[in-house]
C-alpha positions in Angstrom: 11.1 -1.9 -7.9 12.4 0.5 -5.3 10.5 3.5 -7.3 7.3 1.3 -7.2 7.9 1.2 -2.9 8.7 4.5 -2.6 5.4 5.4 -4.8 3.4 3.3 -2.6 4.8 4.8 0.8 4.2 8.4 -0.4 0.4 7.4 -2.0 -0.1 5.6 2.1 1.8 9.1 3.3 -1.0 10.7 1.4 2.4 12.9 0.2 0.3 13.3 -3.2 2.0 15.9 -5.0 5.6 13.8 -4.5 3.4 10.7 -5.8 2.2 12.2 -9.0 5.6 13.7 -9.6 7.5 10.5 -9.5 4.9 8.5 -11.5 4.7 10.9 -13.8 8.5 10.8 -13.7 8.2 6.9 -14.4 5.6 7.4 -17.2 8.3 10.0 -19.0 11.0 6.9 -18.8 8.9 3.8 -19.2 5.9 5.3 -21.4 5.1 1.9 -23.0 5.1 -0.1 -19.3 1.9 -0.6 -19.2 2.0 -1.1 -14.6 3.6 3.0 -14.8 0.1 4.1 -16.4 -1.8 2.0 -14.1 0.0 3.4 -11.1 0.3 6.7 -12.3 -3.5 6.4 -13.0 -4.2 5.1 -9.4 -2.1 8.1 -8.1 -4.0 10.8 -9.7 -7.6 9.0 -8.7 -6.7 8.5 -5.0 -5.6 12.2 -5.0 -8.9 13.4 -6.3 -10.9 11.4 -3.6 -8.2 13.3 -1.2 -9.2 16.7 -3.1 -12.9 15.7 -2.4 -12.6 15.0 1.4 -10.8 18.3 1.1 -13.8 20.4 -0.5 -11.2 21.2 -3.5 -13.6 20.3 -5.9 -12.7 21.6 -9.2 -9.2 20.5 -8.5 -10.4 16.7 -7.6 -12.5 16.6 -10.7 -9.0 17.6 -13.0 -7.3 14.7 -11.1 -10.4 12.2 -11.6 -10.2 13.1 -15.3 -6.4 12.5 -15.8 -7.3 9.0 -13.7 -9.5 7.8 -16.8 -7.2 9.5 -19.3 -4.3 8.1 -18.1 -5.5 4.2 -17.8 -9.1 4.4 -20.4 -9.2 0.7 -20.1 -8.9 0.2 -16.3 -12.8 -1.1 -15.6 -11.6 -1.4 -11.7 -10.2 2.2 -11.9 -13.4 3.4 -14.0 -16.1 2.3 -10.9 -14.1 3.3 -8.4 -13.6 7.1 -10.7 -17.1 7.1 -11.6 -18.9 6.1 -7.6 -15.8 9.6 -6.6 -17.6 11.7 -9.6 -21.1 10.6 -7.8 -20.2 12.1 -4.7 -18.3 15.0 -6.4 -22.0 15.9 -7.9 -23.8 15.6 -4.3 -21.4 18.3 -3.0 -22.2 20.9 -5.5 
């Protein structure tokens, strides 16, 4: 649980590279844990959204696609990512 708390703290503090690295390390160690996949996808999506606000649109697209690929059955996440893609399209 401490690792999940650390991941949440990284996301809250907008320390996205650290959050992604931690989520990816967890995914390697706990490859069958669906909760890990969900957290990893959320980390990708949140970073993607932050990249949109920083006008790093190509990089944002990569992380949003990773979010969908990591947790393809998460409907709530898919809706959020779809909104992010719509925002991306407006900025292009």
